[in-house]
Each structure stands twice: as C-alpha cells, then as structure tokens.
N, C-alpha and C positions, 0 to 999 in steps of 0.2 A: 707637393702633396698641400691637401687642403690643411690649414692650421687646426689642430685638434680641439675639440670643445664637447662639452656635455650639458645638455640643458636637463636642469633637474624637473623631476614631477611636481605636481602642485603640492602634494604635502610636503615635500623635503625643500622647497625654495626659500622658505622663510630663514632656513639655517644657513644657506651656501647658494650661489649663483652658478659657479662653473666648476667642473674639475677636470683637470687636463690629464689625457692619456696620449702617450708619444705614439705615433704611428697609426692613428685613426682617428674616425669621429663616432663617438657613442652619442646617440641622440634619444632622449626621454621626453614624451608628449603629454602635457597635462591636459586636465578639461579645458574646453574651448571658451567656456566662460570665464577663466581666470585671466585677468587683464595683464599680470605680469608676465605671461608666457606667449609666444608666439604661435600660430596657428598651428594646428596639429597636421604632422605630416604623415601620408599613408604608408610612408616607407617603399623600398624596392618590392614590387611583385614579381612572382616567376611562373613557370609553366608546370606541367606535370605529366611530361612526355618521357617515356622510358623509365629510366631510374632518376630523372630530374625531380626534385621536389620543391613545394613551394617555398620562397624564401619570405613571404608574407605570413604573419601569424593572423591575419583576418581570413584566410583561408583554411577551411576545414578539408581531412583526408576522408571524412565519414562518407561512405558510398550508398546512395540511397536509389533503389531498384523498385520497379512496380511489381508485384507478384501478381495480383489478381484485379479485375475491374476492367472498365472499358477503357481501349485506348484510340488515341485519334480524335478529331474534331476539336471543337472550341472547349477548352477548360479553363480553369482558375481556382486558386486558392481560396480556403475557407476562412472566416473571421470567427474568432474565439467569442462565444457567447458571454466568457467571464473577463470582463473588462480589465480585471487586474492581473490576469495571467500573462506570461510572458515566457517565451523559451529562454533556457539558460543562457546568461551573458558570457560565460566561459567557461572552459574546461582545458585539460591537458591533453596531448596527444603525442605518440611516440612520431619522431620525424626523421632522424638519422640513425643509421648504424655507425659504428666507428669510421670504416672504411669511406662511407659517404659523406662523414662531416670532415673528414682528413681533406678528402677532395674539393668539398665545397670552401672550406676555411683557407687553402693554399692556392686556390684557382680563382675564387669569386671573391669571398669575405665581405659581402654586401648584404645583409639581410636582417631579420627581426630575430633577436635572441628571447623576445617576450612580447606581449601585444602591444607594448607602449615604448619599447627600446630598440632602437636599430643600431647595430654596429657596421661601421663603414669603415674599412681597412683590414687586411689580412691579420695584421699585428695583435689586433683586438682579439680574433678569434684564436690564433695561435697561442698567444699569451695563456689563455685561460684552458682552452681544450687540450694543449699539447705541452706547455712548459709550466703546468701546475701554479699559475699567478691566480690568487683569488679575484673575485669580481663581486658586484654588489646587487642583492637582491632588492627588487622593489615591490613591496606588498602593501597596497593601500598608501598610507602616509608614512610607513615605517619602513626601516633600512635594515638590512640583515646580510650576513657574510656567505658567499656561493664559493667554496673550497674549490682551488684549481684540480685539473685533471693531467695524467702522465700519457702522453701521447695518443689522446682521443679514446683511451681505453681499448685499443687494438689488441686484439686475442680474447678479449672477454665478449660473452653472447648477451646481446641486449640493444637497448636504444635509448639514444637522448630524447628526451621529452620537452615539449614545448607548450606554453599557452597558447591557446586559441580563441581570439574575441571576434565574433563576424561584425559587430558594430564597436569599434574601439571607443567612440565616443561615450559610449555607455559607463556611468561613473562604476558600477559593479563589475565591469569586466577588469577592472583594475586588481581585482581579487585573485588573478592568475598571472601575476607578473613576476613569479619567480624565475630567475634565467635559467635557461635551458640546463636540464639537469639528467642523469643517468639512473636507468633502470634495468636491473637484469631481466633477461628474457623470461617469459612466462608469467610474470608478476604485474599488478597493476600498483602504481605508484600508491603508497599510505600517506596522500596529502589531501587538504582541502580541495574540493573542485576536481578530484580524480574522475574520468568518465565512469558511467555506469549504463546498464540498457536502459534505464528510465531517460538518462541524457540524450541516448541516440533516438529513443521516441518522442521526446520533447522537440529535439532538433528536426526530427521527420515531419513534426505537425505541419509546419509550413509548404512542405514539400508533396504532400497529399493533394492532388490535383484532380477536381471533381467537374464533371460535364456542365457546360452550360446547355441550357434548354428553354423552350419557350412552352407554356402550359397549354393544351388545347382547350379552345373556348366554343361555346354554342350560343348565340351567334357566334360567327367568328370574326367579323370586322367592324360590325356596329350592333351596338346593344340597344335596347330599348327602354325608356324610362318605365320603373315601375314592373318590368318583366323580368326574371331571373336569367343570369347568364352562368350557365354550367362550366364548370371548371373541372379538368381531370388531366392524369398522365396514364398512359397505358403502362400494363406490367412490363418490366424489362427496361423500362427507361432510365431507372436509376438501379444500379447494382451496387454491391459492397465492393469497397477498393481497400486493398492492403498495399502497404510498402515496407520493404525492409531496409532497416539501416545498419550497416557493418562498418566497425574501426579497424581498418587492416592492422595486424600483427598484435592483436589483444584478444582476440575469441571472443570480443563483444558484439553483440548484435540484439535490435530488437526489432519487430514486426508491429506497425501503427496500422489498424484498421478502422476506417469510416463508414458507417452504414447510415443510409438513410432512414429517418424515421418520421417526418412530417414535412407539411406544406404550409407555410404560412402566407395568405393572401392580404393584399395592404391595396385597397381598390384605388388610391390616388386622390382621394376626396373625401372630406367629411360626411359628403351628401350621397351617403351609400350604406347598404347592410351587407354583410357577409354571413355565409353560411358554412361551418356553424359561427354563431356571433362572435367568437374568439378569433375567427380567420384561420384557426389551425386545423387542416385537413390531414386526419392520421392515415398513414400506409396501411394498405389492407395486406391481407396475409398473402397474396400472391403478388405483392409488389406494387401494385397500382395505387393509384391516390383518386378519391371520388368515383364517380359513376359516369361512363359515356352517357351522352345525351342521345335518345331515341325519339322518332316522331310519336308526339303525343304528350311528351314531357313538358311543354311550354309553360303551362300552368302550374307545374307542380314545383314542389321546394327542392332544390339539388342538394344531397349531403355535402357538396364541396362547390361553392361559387358565391356570386355577387348581385344585389340588386342596387340599381343607380336609380336615385330619385330626383337627379335633374341633368338635363342635356347639355351637352357641351355645346360651345359655341365657337367652332373654329378652331379651337384648340383642345387635343385630347387629353383625357385622363392618363396618368402613367400608373398603369397597373404593376404592382410588384409581386412577384412570387418568389419566396427564398425557401430553400431546403434546409432543414435541420439535420446535421450527420451526427450521430453518436459516434465518439471516437475513443478507442480503446487499446492497450497495447500488451503485448508479451515479450519478455526477454530472454536471453540467453542463460540466465542463471535462476529461470522458473519463475522470476518476479513478473509482476503486471498490475494492470489495473485501469483506470477510468483517466482520460484527459478531459480537457473541457470541450461541451458540445462547438461544433463549427456550424456557420451557416454559409449559404451562398445566395446570392441576390440576381435575379434577371428582371429585367422591366419591359414591358410592351404598351404601345399605345391602345387606349380603347375611347373609341367614338360612341356617343350614345345620343340617339335620336328621341325625339318626341311625337307621337303620333296624336294628331287632333282627330276628336270625333264630333260629328254635328248630330243633333237629334232634330226631328222636323215632326 
C-alpha cells in the first residue's frame, strides 16, 4: 500500500507540512502558483453510466437540454459583453445516497471528497462515513471539523452533498471545499454556495449554442470602391434559443433564453464607412436584419451596409459580423432576471475593386 500522506492546501501549509492517516492517501491541492506545493492533480475521474456517479468534483450533474431554437448545423458559444462577468466558480450538489456511498466506499474508495481534496483508500471513506471518525473541512485558508457519520446514514432519506468546481484552478473555487456532507431529502443545504436557480441559469450560459452564419451581401463576392455594399439577413435566420438546466434530486431548474437583438458590422479596415455609422443594425420586427438588395438600389444608402473607400491589393478585408444576443432566465422558484448580453462573431473575406473612368 502506498504510504499515507496529506499535502496541505496553500493556506494551511504555513502551519504544517503533512498529516498521516493510516490506510490511505488524502491529497489536497493548492493554487498552481504556490511554489511550495506540487502541481495540482486532477484526481480520479469517473463515468456516469447507470447508477455510477462521477468520482471527480470537477464534473457537475446539472443536466442541460435545449427547449427551443434551431438545432443542427454549425454552432458556437456566445461571449459575454461584460468582461467582468464569470459563471459561478463552485457550488454544492447531491452526489450519493447512503447505499451508493457504502458501495463506493467499500468497493472503490478513490475519489474527490471536495473540489481540492481526494481520498485514496477505502479506510479514509469508511473511517469518516461509516465509523464516526471526524475529518477536516478546508474552507479557503481556514480549517474546521467535519463530524463523522454512523454507517453512511443508511435508513435515512437524503443525500451526501459535495462541492463542484468546473475549474479547480480558480482560487474562488476553494469556497466550496467543505468535506462531502449529509442533507435530508427535500431540502437544500443552508450553507454558502448552495445551488439556486440562478446558479443553474449562469451555469447554462456557456451551454447556449447559437448558429454560425454569413450575412447576405450585394455585391456578393467583390465590392467596388465608393459604392455601398448591402448587408442583410432574412427573417427566420436567427431565432430565440432556450435551454433548461436541472439539478437532479433537488427540484431546482432554470431556463436560460437567448434572443437575437442586433447585428454589428466591422468592415475590417479603417478605410470604410458603415451604415448606420455605429455599425449596429437593429433586428426588424419580423426577425430580419437590414433590407435585401433589389435592382436599382446601387446608388441608394442601405439601412445596413458598408462602403469601402480603398481597394484591396491581393489581400481581402475581413468583414466581421457579430450578433448580439439578449440573455434572460427564469427559475423554479419564480425568480428570474437578466444575464449579460452575449455576442457571436463570424468573419468573411471581402475583395474590393476600383473602377477607373477615363474622360475624352
């Protein structure tokens, strides 16, 4: 058996270097930039087939499904227009019933007991969850005692909850490092970072997949200096997208909705004008953007378009078109609100020619 060792997290390393527990290895990983600690280990990961649950606290059990909107084709995730906004770094989730924890502890015994602490060896699990021995909670840089359990709480209705951190290298994820704990069925734990519908809505933000597309142009392949290029998208090209995030065994859910509200044009060069001048083309009431070009419109100013002032010289301009998506959410408890707008950008080549005229 591997000699037991416990590598302390960054906040506690100043007071001790290692604590020995017989019968297994418990490892806590600190921030990567702490030179006194070894590189963080991702810990064991597991599957999610049948009743088997993830052994890794980096994996969430939140289920995200698309309720409405286009499916298929090329899609991508939106980027938040608020550079300071990020999804929640961690939260708690129900992981094991008493019977599931007994089976896991006594047949596997290798997995994460919190986002940054892994227990390797059955005895670590059986000591705490079967034989009433206390363990240590790691909360940021503080320590507290986690009272032990009697025979995995078999006979009680409820779940053992564990912190989940999709990115364990995020320092803020240490806020959910309480050792996996018990919660009676039908209740959400009264602890900091307990999940809420808003947590699920924010988690689903990056799960919203919006379609990639190229705008329609006239002229299609080659623009002419000082003549407008019309830009438009037909109605129905972009539709509202709704995804639903549910956390099993909690009754919590949230629906996050992305609605297209504007198209922004960037001609790819300063030697150009956009229509309107801001480059922001609003979406019409019927869902279309701009106005399709028709014969005779060549000398008119388009409601959405570009005028290039200089020709390309073998290297095309890169016209970028980004759709702004207004994102809102509603939750199982009647709450709801706004999330930061998201954008998704596509780029297409634009060749610009110059037509010479000679007066005689």
